[in-house]
C-alpha positions in Angstrom: 157.6 83.9 -40.1 160.5 82.6 -42.2 159.8 81.7 -45.8 161.9 79.1 -47.6 165.3 80.6 -48.6 165.5 79.3 -52.1 163.5 77.7 -54.8 165.7 74.6 -54.4 164.6 74.1 -50.8 162.2 71.2 -50.3 158.5 71.9 -49.8 157.5 70.8 -46.4 154.2 69.8 -44.7 154.2 73.2 -43.1 154.3 74.8 -46.5 151.2 72.8 -47.6 149.4 73.6 -44.4 149.8 77.3 -45.0 148.9 77.1 -48.7 145.1 77.0 -48.4 145.0 80.1 -46.3 147.3 81.9 -48.7 145.4 80.9 -51.8 142.1 82.0 -50.3 143.5 85.3 -48.9 142.9 87.7 -51.8 139.7 86.3 -53.2 138.0 85.5 -49.9 139.6 86.9 -46.7 140.7 90.3 -48.1 137.5 91.0 -49.9 134.9 89.4 -47.6 136.4 89.9 -44.2 138.5 93.0 -44.8 141.2 91.5 -42.7 144.2 93.4 -44.0 145.2 96.7 -45.5 146.8 95.2 -48.5 146.3 92.2 -50.8 148.7 89.3 -50.7 150.1 90.2 -54.1 151.4 93.5 -52.6 153.7 91.5 -50.3 156.4 90.4 -52.7 157.9 87.6 -50.5 154.5 86.0 -49.7 153.3 86.4 -53.3 156.4 84.7 -54.7 156.2 82.0 -52.1 152.5 81.3 -53.0 153.4 81.4 -56.7 156.2 78.8 -56.1 153.7 76.5 -54.4 151.0 77.0 -57.0 153.4 76.0 -59.8 153.9 72.6 -58.2 152.6 70.1 -60.8 149.0 69.1 -60.1 148.3 71.8 -57.5 146.5 74.3 -59.7 144.3 71.5 -61.1 142.8 70.8 -57.6 142.4 74.3 -56.4 138.8 75.6 -57.0 139.0 79.3 -56.2 135.5 79.9 -57.5 134.3 77.2 -55.2 136.1 78.8 -52.3 134.4 82.1 -53.0 131.0 80.4 -53.2 131.6 78.8 -49.8 132.6 82.1 -48.2 129.9 84.3 -49.9 127.1 81.8 -49.7 123.9 82.1 -47.5 125.8 82.8 -44.3 128.1 85.3 -46.0 131.3 86.8 -44.6 131.3 88.3 -41.1 130.0 91.8 -41.1 128.2 91.6 -44.5 
């Protein structure tokens, strides 16, 4: 996977399609599904990429991480719980 080369590069539709999975990774997928050995913040390139997208005006305002966690850890719960 190739991450954008510089902060000046335009954010594309592909970046926004990847964003929901990245923003849910640590609080939901890593914890609930144990789907990786390390958290996303331990991968510096991906962590910086996510931070770059998160800092886009208006994005943090519409991301409900607590709501995402409630959805994953609700009645059905994560796989294997």
